[in-house]
N, C-alpha and C positions, 0 to 999 in steps of 0.2 A: 436806829431801831426800825426793823422791818414792820410792815403793816401787821403781819401775823403776831409778832412779838408785842406790838402795841395793843392788839386785841386781847391777847392773853394777860396783859398787865391790867386786869379789870376785875370787876365784881364776879363772883362765881356764877351768877345768872347768865353772864355773857361768856365766861371762860368755858363752861362745860359745853355750850353750843358750838363754840369755835372748835373745840377738840373733836366733837362728833361730826360736824358738817364740813370743816375745812382741813383739819390735820389728820383725820382718820386715826385718832388715838385708840388704843385698845379699849374694849368695852368696859373692862373693870376700872380703868382709870377715868373714863367718862362718867361712870356711875358714881365713883367716889367723889368726883368734883361736883356732880349734880346734887349729891346728898348735902353738900355744904350750903346750898341755897336757903334751906330752912333754918340753918343754925348760925348764919353770919351774913353780914352785908345787907343789901336791900331787902331780900326775902325775909330775913328775921325782923328787920325794922317794921315791915308791913304786918307780919304776924303779931308783933308786940302791940300794935295799935288797935287790935280788935277788942271791943268791950261789949259784954252781954250779947255775944253772938253776931254783932254787926260792926261795921266800920262807920264812923261819923253818925251813928244812931239812925241810919236810913238804908233803904235798898238801892234806889237810883239817885236819890238826893239826900244830903245831910238832914238830920232831924232839926226841928225848930230850935231846940235847946242846946244843940251841939256847939261847943266852943272850940275853935281850932287851936292847936298847940303852937308854940312859937316857931316850930320848924315848918309849919304849913306856909306855902308860898304860892304866888300866882295871882291872877286877876279875880278879885272878889265879886265883880259884877258879871262875870261870865258863868257858864255852866260849871259847877264844881265837879271834881273828879275824885272825891275822897270817900264816897259812900261805898256800900258793899259791892255793887255790880262792877264799877270800874276798878276797885281794888282786887277783887278776885280775877278779873280779866288780866290785870298786870301780873299777878302771881302765876297765872297760866303762861303768860308770855315769858316769864322768867324760867318756865319749865320746872317749877318746884315739884318735888316728888309727892304725888297724891298719897302714897303709902306712909309717909312720915307721920308719926303719931301726933305731932303738933298740927300738921295740916289736916289730918282726919278730924281732930277735935274742933278746929276752926270751922270746917265745912259742916260738921254736925251742929255747931252753934248757929250757923246760918240757917240750916234746915229747920231748927226748932224755933228761932226767934225772928228772923227777918221777914218782913211783910212789905209788899209793894205799896207805894203811895197811891196808886190808881184806885184800888178798891180793897186793900188789905189782904190780897191773895198771898199764900205762902210763897216764898221766894222761888223755889224750883217748880212751882206750878206756872210761873210766867204771868204776864199781864196782857196787854192788847196790842202793843206795837211790835211788828215783826223784827225790827232791828234789836229791840230789847230781848225779845224771845229767842232770837237766833243766838245772841250772846249767852243767854241763860242755858240753852241746850248745850252749847259748847262747854260751859262750866260744869253742868251736871254730868255730862258724858266724860269729861276729863277727870274730874275729881272722884267720880264713881259713887256708888251707894244710893243712887237716886234713879228711879225709872222715868226717863224723859220721853217715853213713847207718846203719851197724850199730847204733850206740847209739840212734838215733831209732827204728829198727825194734824194738829191745828195749822202749823206752818205750811204743810203740803196743801191743805185745803185753801190757803190764802194765796197760793201762787197765781200770778196774773197771766193772762194769755200770752204776753210776750216772753214769758219764762222767768221773770224776776219777781221782786217783791217791792212794796212801797209802804212805808208807815202812814202815808196819807191816803191809803186805799179806803179806810173807814170813813174818810171825808170826801170820797168820790173819785179819787185819782184812779185812772185806768192804765197808767204808764209806770213802769218800774223805775226804781232809783238805784244807782250804783251803790249808795251807802247801805240801804236796807238789804240789797241783794248779797253783798259780800258778807254782811253780818249773818244772814241766814245760811249761806253756803258754808261758812266757817263752822256753824253749829251742826249742820247736817253731816259734814265730813267727819267731825269729831265723833258724832253719834255712830257713824258707820265704822269708825275705827274700834268702837266699843262693841260692834256686832250688829249693824243695822239690817236693812231688808232691801229687796229688789225695788220696792216702791220708793224707798228713800233715794236709792241710786238714780232712778229715773228722774225724780224731781230735781235732784242735785245737778244732773247732767243738763237738764233744760235750763237751769239757772246759769250754769257755766256757759252755755251757748249764748245766753243774753250778753255776757261780758265778751266772749270771743268774737261775736259778730261785730262788736264795736271796737275791737283791737285793744280792749281794756281802758280806753280813754277817749274815744271819739263819739260823736253823734252819729247814729245810724243814718239819719236823713241827709246829712251834708258831709260827713267825714271830718268835720272840724273838731278841735279839742272841745270836749263837753264842758270842762271846767278847768281853768288854769291851776286850780288848787290840786288837781289830780297829779300834777307834775312836781309838786313839792312834797318830799318824802318826810313823813312825820313818825315820831315814836314818843309815847304810845299813840296809836292811831285812834283810840277810843272807838266811836262809831263812824268816823270819817274815812271815806274811801280815798286811797291814792294808788297809783299804778304799781308801786313797789309792793304794797300789800296784796294786790291782785296777783302779781307774779309769784310772790312767795307762797300764796295759796296754791297756785297750780303746781309749783315745785313740790309742795308737801304731798301732793297726790301721787308723785312718782310718774314713771313713763317718760316718753319723749315729749318735748314742748310742741304744742300746736303751732304750725307755721304762722298763724294769725297773731302770735305773741311777738313776732319779730321786731316790729317798730317799737313796742314798749321796752323790749330788752335793750335795743340800741339806745334808747333814751336813758336808761339806767347806766349803761356803759359810758355814755357821753358825760354823765354827771360826776364821774370819778375825777378827783383832783390830781394834780401832778405828783403829789406825795403818795398816791395810791389809796387815799381815803375818800370818804363821802361826807358831806356836810349834813347836819340836821336842818332840813329845809323848813320845817314848821313844827311848832308845838301848838296844840289847841288850847286857847285861853281858858282859864279857870283855876280854881284852887287845887293844888296837889299836896300830898303828904310831904313830899320833898322832891326837889328837882333832880332828875337823873343826868341830864346834859343841857347845854345851853344852845338855843336856836342860833343857827349860823356858824356854829363851831364844828370841827371834825367830830363825827359821831361814831362811836363803836357800834351802836345798835344798827344804824343805817348801813355802815360798812359791812357788818356781819351779814345782814340780810341781802345786800347787793351782791356780795361775793359768792354767797351760796346760790343765788339765782343764776349768776353768770357761770359758776362751776357746773350747775345742772344743764344750762343751755349749751355751753361749749363742749361739755362732755358728750352730749347727745349728738 
């Protein structure tokens, strides 16, 4: 079985993206496969788990009275990934069709019922941490029907002098974080796809420069690897940065790769296994609704993302 055949022998959430990004399938075939994400497999399983407009009775964290089902797995002592924010993030990664009636109903339920644990704010109003608010902007822009402009303006106002963002800024930090910055950039880029503004583009480009100056994984001061975890490719990423997420972000913008991405691209290339696949380098500990793949095993998600990054780079 070739790598492409192996990728296509998968859940619709993976298969439609392989067809779009790697095999150049006709648009109508891609759309038909994408439509299946909401009706079968992982996408449908997640939609079925929503209750009273939320997942796990909470916005960022499960509610106090939430009881996990037998299918829930993972480390109960780590940050859980079963509440509304991480679940919607995963549905977006699946590329579920926002126009599907079940998806629209699910998002409307979130808009009406989900409230942040921080101060009871409505979900799409966001809360205080840029990494959470960046993810919220991405979700509101992707699923549509919500004006994310006020939250975008807040994020622009919180951009630090070095170009990035940091969730610790409210506690005095003046240096940006890879983690917070990629979350905000992801949200701003999705907002622009839905019709942003010049002001948003300028803020996004300053944030991108923060990552590019560091080659996506180095310390600006020394050139050393900023965090060895950046070299372990995870899926879902949750709010944790790694260089494959950074590369896939820049790929999603289009255009030719910046030369400063070269070292990061070669690290991805070097991680390819002899059979043409990539391993799941990390999973972030915590409860999940159900496991997608096993850490250390060949990963369709990492292989898909790596191959489309390399196709973008090599094609340029």
